[in-house]
py3Dmol code that shows the C-alpha trace and the ligand (Angstrom):
import py3Dmol

protein = """\
ATOM      1  CA  MET A   1     -35.917  30.160  -2.292  1.00  0.00           C
ATOM      2  CA  ARG A   2     -36.387  29.517   1.514  1.00  0.00           C
ATOM      3  CA  ALA A   3     -38.473  32.051   3.180  1.00  0.00           C
ATOM      4  CA  ILE A   4     -36.376  33.793   5.845  1.00  0.00           C
ATOM      5  CA  SER A   5     -38.107  33.626   9.328  1.00  0.00           C
ATOM      6  CA  PRO A   6     -38.009  36.645  11.544  1.00  0.00           C
ATOM      7  CA  GLY A   7     -35.173  36.669  14.130  1.00  0.00           C
ATOM      8  CA  LEU A   8     -31.306  36.829  13.858  1.00  0.00           C
ATOM      9  CA  HIS A   9     -29.386  34.646  11.499  1.00  0.00           C
ATOM     10  CA  LEU A  10     -25.786  33.941  12.147  1.00  0.00           C
ATOM     11  CA  VAL A  11     -24.303  33.300   8.790  1.00  0.00           C
ATOM     12  CA  SER A  12     -21.102  31.642   8.282  1.00  0.00           C
ATOM     13  CA  THR A  13     -18.855  32.668   5.422  1.00  0.00           C
ATOM     14  CA  PRO A  14     -15.881  31.450   3.539  1.00  0.00           C
ATOM     15  CA  ILE A  15     -12.430  31.268   5.246  1.00  0.00           C
ATOM     16  CA  GLY A  16     -10.803  31.645   1.701  1.00  0.00           C
ATOM     17  CA  ALA A  17     -12.373  30.077  -1.271  1.00  0.00           C
ATOM     18  CA  ALA A  18     -15.559  32.148  -2.077  1.00  0.00           C
ATOM     19  CA  ARG A  19     -17.447  29.172  -3.263  1.00  0.00           C
ATOM     20  CA  ASP A  20     -17.485  27.670   0.364  1.00  0.00           C
ATOM     21  CA  ILE A  21     -20.822  29.287   1.284  1.00  0.00           C
ATOM     22  CA  THR A  22     -23.804  27.136   1.802  1.00  0.00           C
ATOM     23  CA  LEU A  23     -26.999  27.413  -0.295  1.00  0.00           C
ATOM     24  CA  HIS A  24     -28.684  28.067   3.315  1.00  0.00           C
ATOM     25  CA  ALA A  25     -26.289  30.820   3.861  1.00  0.00           C
ATOM     26  CA  LEU A  26     -26.973  32.502   0.517  1.00  0.00           C
ATOM     27  CA  ASP A  27     -30.739  32.284   1.054  1.00  0.00           C
ATOM     28  CA  VAL A  28     -30.559  34.257   4.172  1.00  0.00           C
ATOM     29  CA  LEU A  29     -28.288  36.765   2.683  1.00  0.00           C
ATOM     30  CA  ALA A  30     -30.711  37.144  -0.273  1.00  0.00           C
ATOM     31  CA  GLY A  31     -33.828  36.990   1.737  1.00  0.00           C
ATOM     32  CA  ALA A  32     -33.088  38.756   5.104  1.00  0.00           C
ATOM     33  CA  ASP A  33     -34.835  42.127   5.759  1.00  0.00           C
ATOM     34  CA  VAL A  34     -31.446  43.754   7.120  1.00  0.00           C
ATOM     35  CA  LEU A  35     -27.989  42.677   6.631  1.00  0.00           C
ATOM     36  CA  VAL A  36     -25.508  43.177   9.385  1.00  0.00           C
ATOM     37  CA  ALA A  37     -21.883  42.826   9.232  1.00  0.00           C
ATOM     38  CA  GLU A  38     -18.480  43.183  11.179  1.00  0.00           C
ATOM     39  CA  ASP A  39     -17.126  44.544   7.864  1.00  0.00           C
ATOM     40  CA  THR A  40     -19.974  45.852   5.655  1.00  0.00           C
ATOM     41  CA  ARG A  41     -17.446  45.921   2.420  1.00  0.00           C
ATOM     42  CA  THR A  42     -16.635  42.414   2.960  1.00  0.00           C
ATOM     43  CA  LEU A  43     -20.209  41.492   2.983  1.00  0.00           C
ATOM     44  CA  ARG A  44     -21.100  43.326  -0.028  1.00  0.00           C
ATOM     45  CA  HIS A  45     -18.152  41.930  -1.914  1.00  0.00           C
ATOM     46  CA  LEU A  46     -19.110  38.304  -0.981  1.00  0.00           C
ATOM     47  CA  MET A  47     -22.859  39.032  -2.022  1.00  0.00           C
ATOM     48  CA  GLU A  48     -21.709  40.619  -5.277  1.00  0.00           C
ATOM     49  CA  ILE A  49     -19.447  37.656  -6.014  1.00  0.00           C
ATOM     50  CA  HIS A  50     -22.508  35.268  -5.538  1.00  0.00           C
ATOM     51  CA  GLY A  51     -24.875  37.702  -7.483  1.00  0.00           C
ATOM     52  CA  ILE A  52     -27.138  38.607  -4.387  1.00  0.00           C
ATOM     53  CA  PRO A  53     -28.626  41.967  -5.040  1.00  0.00           C
ATOM     54  CA  LEU A  54     -28.902  44.492  -2.260  1.00  0.00           C
ATOM     55  CA  ASN A  55     -32.182  45.797  -3.444  1.00  0.00           C
ATOM     56  CA  GLY A  56     -31.907  48.836  -1.193  1.00  0.00           C
ATOM     57  CA  ARG A  57     -31.762  46.842   1.842  1.00  0.00           C
ATOM     58  CA  GLN A  58     -29.685  48.455   4.936  1.00  0.00           C
ATOM     59  CA  VAL A  59     -26.383  47.011   5.697  1.00  0.00           C
ATOM     60  CA  ILE A  60     -25.720  47.962   9.230  1.00  0.00           C
ATOM     61  CA  ALA A  61     -21.963  47.433  10.778  1.00  0.00           C
ATOM     62  CA  TYR A  62     -21.778  45.655  14.130  1.00  0.00           C
ATOM     63  CA  HIS A  63     -18.865  44.204  16.191  1.00  0.00           C
ATOM     64  CA  ASP A  64     -18.899  43.670  19.977  1.00  0.00           C
ATOM     65  CA  HIS A  65     -17.527  47.152  20.742  1.00  0.00           C
ATOM     66  CA  SER A  66     -20.191  48.779  18.650  1.00  0.00           C
ATOM     67  CA  GLY A  67     -21.828  50.122  21.726  1.00  0.00           C
ATOM     68  CA  GLU A  68     -25.195  49.796  23.671  1.00  0.00           C
ATOM     69  CA  GLY A  69     -26.914  52.312  21.134  1.00  0.00           C
ATOM     70  CA  GLN A  70     -26.169  49.793  18.062  1.00  0.00           C
ATOM     71  CA  MET A  71     -27.112  46.780  20.194  1.00  0.00           C
ATOM     72  CA  GLN A  72     -30.361  48.272  21.032  1.00  0.00           C
ATOM     73  CA  ARG A  73     -31.203  49.436  17.545  1.00  0.00           C
ATOM     74  CA  LEU A  74     -30.586  45.611  16.404  1.00  0.00           C
ATOM     75  CA  LEU A  75     -32.763  44.189  19.310  1.00  0.00           C
ATOM     76  CA  GLY A  76     -35.332  46.806  18.551  1.00  0.00           C
ATOM     77  CA  LEU A  77     -35.627  45.614  14.666  1.00  0.00           C
ATOM     78  CA  LEU A  78     -35.769  42.013  15.912  1.00  0.00           C
ATOM     79  CA  ALA A  79     -38.466  42.845  18.389  1.00  0.00           C
ATOM     80  CA  GLU A  80     -40.429  44.142  15.378  1.00  0.00           C
ATOM     81  CA  GLY A  81     -40.302  40.897  13.851  1.00  0.00           C
ATOM     82  CA  ARG A  82     -37.702  41.658  11.132  1.00  0.00           C
ATOM     83  CA  SER A  83     -35.168  39.220   9.911  1.00  0.00           C
ATOM     84  CA  LEU A  84     -31.505  39.990  10.319  1.00  0.00           C
ATOM     85  CA  ALA A  85     -28.527  38.230   8.721  1.00  0.00           C
ATOM     86  CA  TYR A  86     -25.200  38.677  10.709  1.00  0.00           C
ATOM     87  CA  ALA A  87     -21.987  37.913   9.152  1.00  0.00           C
ATOM     88  CA  SER A  88     -18.568  38.285  10.546  1.00  0.00           C
ATOM     89  CA  GLU A  89     -15.406  39.047   8.467  1.00  0.00           C
ATOM     90  CA  ALA A  90     -14.739  35.414   7.864  1.00  0.00           C
ATOM     91  CA  GLY A  91     -15.760  31.867   8.973  1.00  0.00           C
ATOM     92  CA  THR A  92     -18.288  31.314  11.741  1.00  0.00           C
ATOM     93  CA  PRO A  93     -19.424  34.428  13.738  1.00  0.00           C
ATOM     94  CA  LEU A  94     -18.438  34.293  17.483  1.00  0.00           C
ATOM     95  CA  ILE A  95     -15.503  32.172  16.881  1.00  0.00           C
ATOM     96  CA  SER A  96     -12.520  34.578  17.620  1.00  0.00           C
ATOM     97  CA  ASP A  97     -14.758  37.149  15.835  1.00  0.00           C
ATOM     98  CA  PRO A  98     -17.727  39.459  16.787  1.00  0.00           C
ATOM     99  CA  GLY A  99     -21.284  38.338  17.586  1.00  0.00           C
ATOM    100  CA  PHE A 100     -21.205  36.929  21.130  1.00  0.00           C
ATOM    101  CA  GLU A 101     -22.619  39.982  22.803  1.00  0.00           C
ATOM    102  CA  LEU A 102     -25.330  40.203  20.339  1.00  0.00           C
ATOM    103  CA  ALA A 103     -26.237  36.499  20.378  1.00  0.00           C
ATOM    104  CA  ARG A 104     -26.068  36.702  24.104  1.00  0.00           C
ATOM    105  CA  ALA A 105     -28.562  39.512  24.307  1.00  0.00           C
ATOM    106  CA  VAL A 106     -30.926  38.060  21.776  1.00  0.00           C
ATOM    107  CA  ALA A 107     -30.955  34.773  23.834  1.00  0.00           C
ATOM    108  CA  ALA A 108     -31.479  36.683  26.965  1.00  0.00           C
ATOM    109  CA  ALA A 109     -34.561  38.590  25.366  1.00  0.00           C
ATOM    110  CA  GLY A 110     -36.133  35.416  24.143  1.00  0.00           C
ATOM    111  CA  LEU A 111     -35.906  36.713  20.609  1.00  0.00           C
ATOM    112  CA  PRO A 112     -35.692  34.015  17.666  1.00  0.00           C
ATOM    113  CA  MET A 113     -32.154  33.211  16.799  1.00  0.00           C
ATOM    114  CA  SER A 114     -30.983  30.582  14.125  1.00  0.00           C
ATOM    115  CA  ALA A 115     -27.512  29.600  12.308  1.00  0.00           C
ATOM    116  CA  ALA A 116     -26.538  29.028   8.775  1.00  0.00           C
ATOM    117  CA  PRO A 117     -23.545  26.993   9.710  1.00  0.00           C
ATOM    118  CA  GLY A 118     -20.259  26.709   7.716  1.00  0.00           C
ATOM    119  CA  PRO A 119     -16.796  27.242   7.491  1.00  0.00           C
ATOM    120  CA  CYS A 120     -14.443  27.551  10.375  1.00  0.00           C
ATOM    121  CA  ALA A 121     -10.752  27.580  10.300  1.00  0.00           C
ATOM    122  CA  ALA A 122     -10.241  25.753  13.717  1.00  0.00           C
ATOM    123  CA  ILE A 123     -12.765  22.711  12.503  1.00  0.00           C
ATOM    124  CA  CYS A 124     -11.231  22.869   9.089  1.00  0.00           C
ATOM    125  CA  ALA A 125      -7.693  22.629  10.587  1.00  0.00           C
ATOM    126  CA  LEU A 126      -8.681  19.699  12.899  1.00  0.00           C
ATOM    127  CA  THR A 127     -10.038  17.540  10.222  1.00  0.00           C
ATOM    128  CA  LEU A 128      -6.838  17.957   8.073  1.00  0.00           C
ATOM    129  CA  SER A 129      -4.416  17.633  10.967  1.00  0.00           C
ATOM    130  CA  GLY A 130      -4.441  14.009  11.558  1.00  0.00           C
ATOM    131  CA  LEU A 131      -4.561  14.523  15.362  1.00  0.00           C
ATOM    132  CA  PRO A 132      -7.159  12.716  17.442  1.00  0.00           C
ATOM    133  CA  SER A 133     -10.631  14.659  16.889  1.00  0.00           C
ATOM    134  CA  ASP A 134     -12.540  12.792  19.760  1.00  0.00           C
ATOM    135  CA  ARG A 135     -11.894  15.712  22.182  1.00  0.00           C
ATOM    136  CA  PHE A 136     -10.514  19.211  21.302  1.00  0.00           C
ATOM    137  CA  LEU A 137     -10.042  22.565  23.016  1.00  0.00           C
ATOM    138  CA  PHE A 138     -10.226  25.547  20.851  1.00  0.00           C
ATOM    139  CA  ALA A 139      -8.223  28.113  22.846  1.00  0.00           C
ATOM    140  CA  GLY A 140      -8.409  31.137  20.251  1.00  0.00           C
ATOM    141  CA  PHE A 141      -5.543  33.684  20.083  1.00  0.00           C
ATOM    142  CA  PRO A 142      -2.898  33.324  22.788  1.00  0.00           C
ATOM    143  CA  PRO A 143      -2.353  36.584  24.511  1.00  0.00           C
ATOM    144  CA  SER A 144       0.594  38.724  23.338  1.00  0.00           C
ATOM    145  CA  ALA A 145       1.952  40.121  26.628  1.00  0.00           C
ATOM    146  CA  GLN A 146       4.709  37.642  27.630  1.00  0.00           C
ATOM    147  CA  GLY A 147       3.620  36.721  31.350  1.00  0.00           C
ATOM    148  CA  ALA A 148      -0.075  36.301  30.164  1.00  0.00           C
ATOM    149  CA  ARG A 149       1.213  34.053  27.284  1.00  0.00           C
ATOM    150  CA  ARG A 150       3.260  31.823  29.722  1.00  0.00           C
ATOM    151  CA  SER A 151       0.286  31.313  32.021  1.00  0.00           C
ATOM    152  CA  PHE A 152      -1.916  30.682  29.008  1.00  0.00           C
ATOM    153  CA  LEU A 153       0.339  27.925  27.837  1.00  0.00           C
ATOM    154  CA  GLU A 154       1.050  26.454  31.196  1.00  0.00           C
ATOM    155  CA  ASP A 155      -2.674  26.184  31.712  1.00  0.00           C
ATOM    156  CA  LEU A 156      -3.011  24.085  28.456  1.00  0.00           C
ATOM    157  CA  ALA A 157       0.078  21.835  29.134  1.00  0.00           C
ATOM    158  CA  THR A 158      -1.799  18.942  30.663  1.00  0.00           C
ATOM    159  CA  VAL A 159      -5.178  19.226  29.108  1.00  0.00           C
ATOM    160  CA  GLN A 160      -6.312  15.805  27.715  1.00  0.00           C
ATOM    161  CA  ALA A 161      -7.628  17.088  24.349  1.00  0.00           C
ATOM    162  CA  THR A 162      -6.086  18.167  20.987  1.00  0.00           C
ATOM    163  CA  LEU A 163      -5.364  21.776  21.310  1.00  0.00           C
ATOM    164  CA  ILE A 164      -6.408  24.408  18.648  1.00  0.00           C
ATOM    165  CA  LEU A 165      -5.039  27.914  18.693  1.00  0.00           C
ATOM    166  CA  TYR A 166      -5.061  30.891  16.256  1.00  0.00           C
ATOM    167  CA  GLU A 167      -1.758  32.750  15.740  1.00  0.00           C
ATOM    168  CA  SER A 168      -0.697  35.613  13.579  1.00  0.00           C
ATOM    169  CA  PRO A 169       2.080  34.683  11.056  1.00  0.00           C
ATOM    170  CA  LYS A 170       4.594  37.218  12.737  1.00  0.00           C
ATOM    171  CA  ARG A 171       4.381  35.460  16.194  1.00  0.00           C
ATOM    172  CA  LEU A 172       4.153  31.672  14.862  1.00  0.00           C
ATOM    173  CA  ALA A 173       7.876  30.934  15.243  1.00  0.00           C
ATOM    174  CA  ALA A 174       7.976  32.331  18.774  1.00  0.00           C
ATOM    175  CA  LEU A 175       4.617  30.436  19.808  1.00  0.00           C
ATOM    176  CA  LEU A 176       6.201  27.140  18.506  1.00  0.00           C
ATOM    177  CA  THR A 177       9.355  27.733  20.269  1.00  0.00           C
ATOM    178  CA  GLU A 178       7.298  28.733  23.511  1.00  0.00           C
ATOM    179  CA  MET A 179       5.168  25.578  23.160  1.00  0.00           C
ATOM    180  CA  ALA A 180       8.179  23.449  22.961  1.00  0.00           C
ATOM    181  CA  ALA A 181       9.464  24.769  26.169  1.00  0.00           C
ATOM    182  CA  THR A 182       6.015  24.635  27.968  1.00  0.00           C
ATOM    183  CA  LEU A 183       4.410  21.694  26.621  1.00  0.00           C
ATOM    184  CA  GLY A 184       7.418  19.625  25.800  1.00  0.00           C
ATOM    185  CA  ALA A 185       9.432  19.571  22.439  1.00  0.00           C
ATOM    186  CA  ALA A 186       8.356  16.014  21.413  1.00  0.00           C
ATOM    187  CA  ARG A 187       4.766  16.783  21.367  1.00  0.00           C
ATOM    188  CA  GLN A 188       3.166  16.183  18.117  1.00  0.00           C
ATOM    189  CA  ALA A 189       1.696  19.320  16.450  1.00  0.00           C
ATOM    190  CA  VAL A 190       0.468  20.611  13.026  1.00  0.00           C
ATOM    191  CA  VAL A 191       0.586  24.165  11.590  1.00  0.00           C
ATOM    192  CA  CYS A 192      -2.204  24.992   8.952  1.00  0.00           C
ATOM    193  CA  ARG A 193      -1.599  27.982   6.796  1.00  0.00           C
ATOM    194  CA  GLU A 194      -4.050  29.438   4.423  1.00  0.00           C
ATOM    195  CA  LEU A 195      -6.810  26.985   4.462  1.00  0.00           C
ATOM    196  CA  THR A 196      -8.874  26.548   1.145  1.00  0.00           C
ATOM    197  CA  LYS A 197      -6.660  29.341  -0.463  1.00  0.00           C
ATOM    198  CA  ARG A 198      -3.786  28.947  -3.170  1.00  0.00           C
ATOM    199  CA  PHE A 199      -1.108  28.691  -1.005  1.00  0.00           C
ATOM    200  CA  GLU A 200      -2.554  26.221   1.768  1.00  0.00           C
ATOM    201  CA  GLU A 201       0.032  24.319   3.392  1.00  0.00           C
ATOM    202  CA  VAL A 202      -0.107  21.692   6.210  1.00  0.00           C
ATOM    203  CA  MET A 203       3.095  21.275   8.413  1.00  0.00           C
ATOM    204  CA  ARG A 204       3.330  18.256  10.754  1.00  0.00           C
ATOM    205  CA  GLY A 205       5.930  16.922  13.163  1.00  0.00           C
ATOM    206  CA  SER A 206       6.900  17.449  16.747  1.00  0.00           C
ATOM    207  CA  LEU A 207       6.904  20.923  18.128  1.00  0.00           C
ATOM    208  CA  ALA A 208      10.767  20.898  17.959  1.00  0.00           C
ATOM    209  CA  ASP A 209      10.474  19.723  14.111  1.00  0.00           C
ATOM    210  CA  LEU A 210       8.226  22.647  13.464  1.00  0.00           C
ATOM    211  CA  VAL A 211      10.505  25.125  15.054  1.00  0.00           C
ATOM    212  CA  GLU A 212      13.200  24.080  12.557  1.00  0.00           C
ATOM    213  CA  GLN A 213      10.621  24.024   9.814  1.00  0.00           C
ATOM    214  CA  VAL A 214       9.715  27.423  10.080  1.00  0.00           C
ATOM    215  CA  ASP A 215      13.104  28.803  11.092  1.00  0.00           C
ATOM    216  CA  GLY A 216      14.265  31.411   8.640  1.00  0.00           C
ATOM    217  CA  ARG A 217      11.147  31.422   6.587  1.00  0.00           C
ATOM    218  CA  ASP A 218       8.960  34.542   6.125  1.00  0.00           C
ATOM    219  CA  ILE A 219       5.777  32.999   6.941  1.00  0.00           C
ATOM    220  CA  LYS A 220       2.650  34.738   5.491  1.00  0.00           C
ATOM    221  CA  GLY A 221      -0.933  34.180   5.636  1.00  0.00           C
ATOM    222  CA  GLU A 222      -3.551  32.808   8.151  1.00  0.00           C
ATOM    223  CA  ILE A 223      -2.483  30.274  10.599  1.00  0.00           C
ATOM    224  CA  VAL A 224      -4.008  27.651  12.983  1.00  0.00           C
ATOM    225  CA  VAL A 225      -1.858  25.789  15.201  1.00  0.00           C
ATOM    226  CA  LEU A 226      -2.930  22.289  16.649  1.00  0.00           C
ATOM    227  CA  VAL A 227      -1.182  20.293  19.351  1.00  0.00           C
ATOM    228  CA  ASP A 228      -1.749  16.806  20.327  1.00  0.00           C
ATOM    229  CA  ARG A 229      -2.784  16.002  23.964  1.00  0.00           C
ATOM    230  CA  ALA A 230      -0.351  15.446  26.798  1.00  0.00           C
ATOM    231  CA  ALA A 231       1.049  11.957  27.452  1.00  0.00           C
ATOM    232  CA  PRO A 232      -1.103  10.536  30.166  1.00  0.00           C
ATOM    233  CA  VAL A 233       0.440  11.189  33.614  1.00  0.00           C
ATOM    234  CA  GLU A 234       1.373   8.262  35.757  1.00  0.00           C
ATOM    235  CA  ALA A 235      -1.296   8.690  38.232  1.00  0.00           C
ATOM    236  CA  ASP A 236      -0.971   6.729  41.514  1.00  0.00           C
ATOM    237  CA  ASP A 237      -4.187   5.496  43.590  1.00  0.00           C
ATOM    238  CA  THR A 238      -3.824   8.734  45.890  1.00  0.00           C
ATOM    239  CA  THR A 239      -4.056  11.073  42.885  1.00  0.00           C
ATOM    240  CA  ILE A 240      -6.866   9.077  41.441  1.00  0.00           C
ATOM    241  CA  ALA A 241      -8.629   8.931  44.784  1.00  0.00           C
ATOM    242  CA  ALA A 242      -8.331  12.806  45.183  1.00  0.00           C
ATOM    243  CA  ALA A 243      -9.483  13.562  41.852  1.00  0.00           C
ATOM    244  CA  LEU A 244     -12.530  11.153  42.531  1.00  0.00           C
ATOM    245  CA  ASP A 245     -13.419  12.950  45.634  1.00  0.00           C
ATOM    246  CA  GLN A 246     -13.581  16.186  43.961  1.00  0.00           C
ATOM    247  CA  ALA A 247     -15.703  14.805  40.800  1.00  0.00           C
ATOM    248  CA  LEU A 248     -17.870  12.763  43.163  1.00  0.00           C
ATOM    249  CA  LYS A 249     -19.169  16.164  44.853  1.00  0.00           C
ATOM    250  CA  THR A 250     -21.298  17.213  41.412  1.00  0.00           C
ATOM    251  CA  MET A 251     -21.171  13.826  39.486  1.00  0.00           C
ATOM    252  CA  SER A 252     -22.629  10.158  39.590  1.00  0.00           C
ATOM    253  CA  VAL A 253     -19.996   7.467  40.262  1.00  0.00           C
ATOM    254  CA  LYS A 254     -20.417   6.469  36.552  1.00  0.00           C
ATOM    255  CA  ASP A 255     -19.573  10.208  35.281  1.00  0.00           C
ATOM    256  CA  ALA A 256     -16.853  10.794  37.925  1.00  0.00           C
ATOM    257  CA  ALA A 257     -15.119   7.623  36.952  1.00  0.00           C
ATOM    258  CA  THR A 258     -15.317   8.464  33.116  1.00  0.00           C
ATOM    259  CA  PHE A 259     -14.225  12.149  33.866  1.00  0.00           C
ATOM    260  CA  VAL A 260     -11.108  11.116  35.880  1.00  0.00           C
ATOM    261  CA  SER A 261     -10.136   8.398  33.711  1.00  0.00           C
ATOM    262  CA  GLN A 262     -10.229  10.905  30.782  1.00  0.00           C
ATOM    263  CA  THR A 263      -8.562  13.520  32.621  1.00  0.00           C
ATOM    264  CA  LEU A 264      -5.734  11.458  34.098  1.00  0.00           C
ATOM    265  CA  GLY A 265      -5.540   9.260  31.217  1.00  0.00           C
ATOM    266  CA  VAL A 266      -5.914   6.085  33.358  1.00  0.00           C
ATOM    267  CA  SER A 267      -8.076   2.818  32.686  1.00  0.00           C
ATOM    268  CA  ARG A 268     -11.610   3.469  33.550  1.00  0.00           C
ATOM    269  CA  LYS A 269     -11.870  -0.031  34.940  1.00  0.00           C
ATOM    270  CA  ILE A 270      -9.339   0.877  37.599  1.00  0.00           C
ATOM    271  CA  VAL A 271     -10.974   4.289  38.265  1.00  0.00           C
ATOM    272  CA  TYR A 272     -14.209   2.967  38.441  1.00  0.00           C
ATOM    273  CA  ARG A 273     -13.190   0.375  41.154  1.00  0.00           C
ATOM    274  CA  ILE A 274     -11.776   3.065  43.311  1.00  0.00           C
ATOM    275  CA  ALA A 275     -14.733   5.196  42.871  1.00  0.00           C
ATOM    276  CA  LEU A 276     -17.272   2.561  43.895  1.00  0.00           C
ATOM    277  CA  ASP A 277     -15.087   1.807  47.089  1.00  0.00           C
ATOM    278  CA  ARG A 278     -14.971   5.652  47.942  1.00  0.00           C
ATOM    279  CA  SER A 279     -18.727   6.159  47.375  1.00  0.00           C
ATOM    280  CA  GLN A 280     -19.579   3.135  49.535  1.00  0.00           C
ATOM    281  CA  GLY A 281     -17.008   4.134  52.256  1.00  0.00           C
TER     282      GLY A 281
END
"""
ligand_1 = """\
27
SAM
N -14.452 33.493 12.541
C -13.211 32.778 12.151
C -13.518 31.208 11.930
O -14.575 30.713 12.081
O -12.550 30.529 11.861
C -11.880 33.196 12.733
C -11.654 34.649 12.822
S -10.254 35.094 13.289
C -10.569 36.875 13.605
C -9.039 34.853 12.316
C -8.029 33.986 12.417
O -8.806 32.678 12.249
C -6.779 33.964 11.756
O -5.795 34.866 12.157
C -6.312 32.500 11.576
O -5.822 32.183 12.816
C -7.478 31.849 11.623
N -8.011 31.655 10.031
C -9.103 32.190 9.440
N -9.086 32.005 7.886
C -7.944 30.925 8.009
C -7.447 30.215 6.882
N -8.047 30.338 5.657
N -6.351 29.423 7.123
C -5.832 29.232 8.197
N -6.264 29.919 9.444
C -7.182 30.796 9.292
"""
view = py3Dmol.view(width=600, height=400)
view.addModel(protein, "pdb")
view.setStyle({"model": 0}, {"cartoon": {"style": "trace"}})
view.addModel(ligand_1, "xyz")
view.setStyle({"model": 1}, {"stick": {}})
view.zoomTo()
view.show()
């Protein structure tokens, strides 16, 4: 077994199948001085499954709303040179899960921190989706209030990247309908349900197709929704020039040309020529 170094260890845990845990994660759980978890029962259960004894170690509950006292307690243990393993309920901590406030405080205090990486529903879904994986935007859970939800989707409409969202099964049908209206019914999309579990399902099609596929079904389980990027906009020279002028304020000609060509979906050669003209003029 590897010796566990002092500091905070962010441990990724399975998103379904219990065997999806790394040897590194098991080493950290077996060897850390203190165990910290979003849900202490879930962590104890996972450790039981993998035959890792607690041996009298403390299991402390922590989430981002645990309060300043709990955060200071953990920072104090780290400052004493203890090793802490932190696991959220499932998957990778901080990814639509607690851990951000703690990781930020540990980084700010200059205390040691490392990760035992592993399962994450967003990445698992992206790899299965068949949608382009070169650029993606993980947007987490859409807000539930109607107005906030609409502007959240509007903001995503022109993003030149595969969109990845988490959603509750109860709201899936409504989300697909709203996305078809905001992003365009013809956009290719994928719904991944219950990844790595017994009833795993991957549905593909346009947003309009998916609205039909889920219509009338009582959808259960955990869901990731992915949507292909917007079709490139027809950008004229004026639009390209305006985007370049903005980008050239903070980027080199080369970087600005790459950025604008990717953002507007226009040939890099054309953008680079305009960028050179503008940077010289
Ligand atoms: N930290 C986790 C991760 O790394 O993916 C995400 C935690 S977030 C509170 C839970 C959401 O993740 C679920 O509502 C669902 O959208 C997604 N999710 C988690 N496990 C999943 C699975 N097995 N299949 C599909 N989606 C899953």
